[in-house]
Residue, then its C-alpha position, 0 to 999 in steps of 0.5 A: m526458530k530463526i526467522a530470516i526476513n528478506t527486506l532487500s526489494i525495498v529501495p526506500g521512498k520508492m515502493g508506497g505502500t509495500e515499504t510502510f507494509l514491511v516496516n511495520l510488519v517487521n517493527n511489531l514482530f520484534r515488538f510482539d514474538k520474543k520466542n523466535k530469532f530473527l535475521l533481518l536481510v538489509s541492503r546499504n541503502n535500505k537498513k536505515i529504514f530498519v530500526s530495531t533495538s529488540g535482543n532477538v534481531e540480527y542484521l546481516k547487511f549486504n553491501f550494496d545498493n538495491n536500486s538495481r534489481v539485476e544486483r538485487v537479483f544476483f544476491e538474492q538468487f546466489i548469494l543469499p541461499q549459501a548466508l542462509k544455509k551458514r547460519k541455519v535458518d529454518i524459515l526464510v520470509a519473503p516480503g516482496n512476492i518472490g522468493l529464492a529458486c534455490c532456498p535451503c529452508k522453509l519458503l513463506l512467500i508473501v503476495h501483495d497483487l498480482i497487478y502484472f497479470v491485471y494490467p500488464k500492458s503498464y510494463s516492458f515486455a521484459k519486466r512483465f515477463y521476469l514478474q509473471n514468470l518468478v512470482r508464477y514460480s514462487c507461489k509453486k516453490a513457496d511452502r507457505i503463501i501469505t496475502v493481503s486480501q481475500n482479492t488477492k488469493n482469489d488472484i493467485i488461485k486463477y492465474f497460478n492454479i494453487n491451492s486454496d488451503k496453502i494460502d493466508v490471508i492477513y490484513e494489513g495494519v495501520d498505525y492507529d497513533k500515527f494517523s489519530r494524533v492530529t487534530k482538524e485546526e492543526a492539521q489545517g494550519f500545516i497545509k496552509n502552510k506548508y503547501g499553500i492549501q486549504d479547502y480540498v478534496y484529497s487524493p493519496t494516489s500514485l499517477y499509474l495508470h489503475k490508480n484513474n486519476d484521469f476518471l477521477i480529475k474529470s469527476f471533480a471537474k463536473l462536480k465544480k462546474d455543476k455544483k460550483i463549490s469553491l474546493k481543490l484537489v490534492i493528489t499526492g504520489f510517485d509519477p514512475q509511469n510519467k503519467k502527470k504531462m498528460l494528467r495535466n493536459i486534461i487538467s487544462k481541457c477541463g479548465m481546472k488549472d488552478k483547481i488541481f495539486f500534485f505533489e510529489e515528494v510527500p513526507s510520510s509524516h505529512l500525510p496525517y496532515f494532509y488526511r486530517g485537513a481533507k473534506i473528504t479522501v478520494y481513492l479510486s484505483s480499479y487494482e490493489g491488492f489492499g488499499l492502506p490509504i483508505l485505513e489511514a483516512m478512516t483513521s485520521g476521521c476523514p470521510v472516505l469514497s473508494s472504488d468499488r473493485s478488487s480488494l477495497p470493498e474488503v477494506v471499507g466495509e460499510a464505513g465509505v461510500l463504494v463507487d464504480p471508479f469510471n462512471i463520472e457522473e456517479v463518483s460527482d455525484k456521489m462526492y457532493e452528497l458526502l460533501t455536503d450532507k453533514n448527518f451521512r459525513e459524521e456517519c461515515i467517519a464514526k464508522g470509519l473510526v471503528r472500521a480501522k481499529e479492526f486493522s490493528w498491526e497486532n493482529t496482523v502479527k498474531n495472524m503471522i505468527k500462527t502461518y509460520e508455526k505452521l511451517 
């Protein structure tokens, strides 16, 4: 078969876990699937992040900058169908939640989450209208749907009334080599020299409202005041909704001005050091399609405290601590327990390392191959 993969929705450095997912999926598909031929659809500015020397991969580069959503949608809906037809593509993999209105081949849609339904007020009316309607239409038009958690599958069925037999749950993988190679001493030295921080709690999260950074800050402030610990809090991630000013006001009111640090532009190569150097990783998001940072932390040998909402319990299993992300007292108490109970910490670290190995990219790709062979 000839399989086209549409990467046009990925803007380098702006998509967080979605970009990580697609880069790893593509690289591992090319590595493990030598039977089929692939056509990788890229734009002028994202081709650089999809590099392959595999002989069964052909690139089709569209000469536009996909920072423009309008321009990208125009290319996808009006130019791409003709290109697919001309190249006799059998399957189009659409990993950005949206397919084609007129697809000349089988459509395999990947849906990561439905946050614009769960938290609609986080989006402008125009963007919400665009996403809700096009994703609904795409799910109904798709020949088959892949999603990355049972929770998102349930959401698709709930909001779109899609037959469950049409949807395959395929969990994401984690780059085990990347996140397991750094020693604790190396990580602590790197973070101290590069960022001037040591002895910290880590939260790898963007500043979207549903990430609950306000509750994280208040929980950390309570921990500091009640238990008199000397740790700092480090948050890394972009700020797409301009929430940093609001969060800084909370920090100031809590008296934590020199105890909490934001780092927006953190290279991917630095993340293993942040995880490995941290005392614990805390992830309080109330909605995630999957929750890759939890896996990355566990692979790095860092104990995890996670929200008990949406897909996150599917990832954590029994390898970490689950909390109500809106319960400041519970979050504070569980952070303290994970920080101070040595046996409990070591148990969580050991379970996390075992749990993370269940989420390999090889398994992800093998399940993906099974799905498109059904079409």
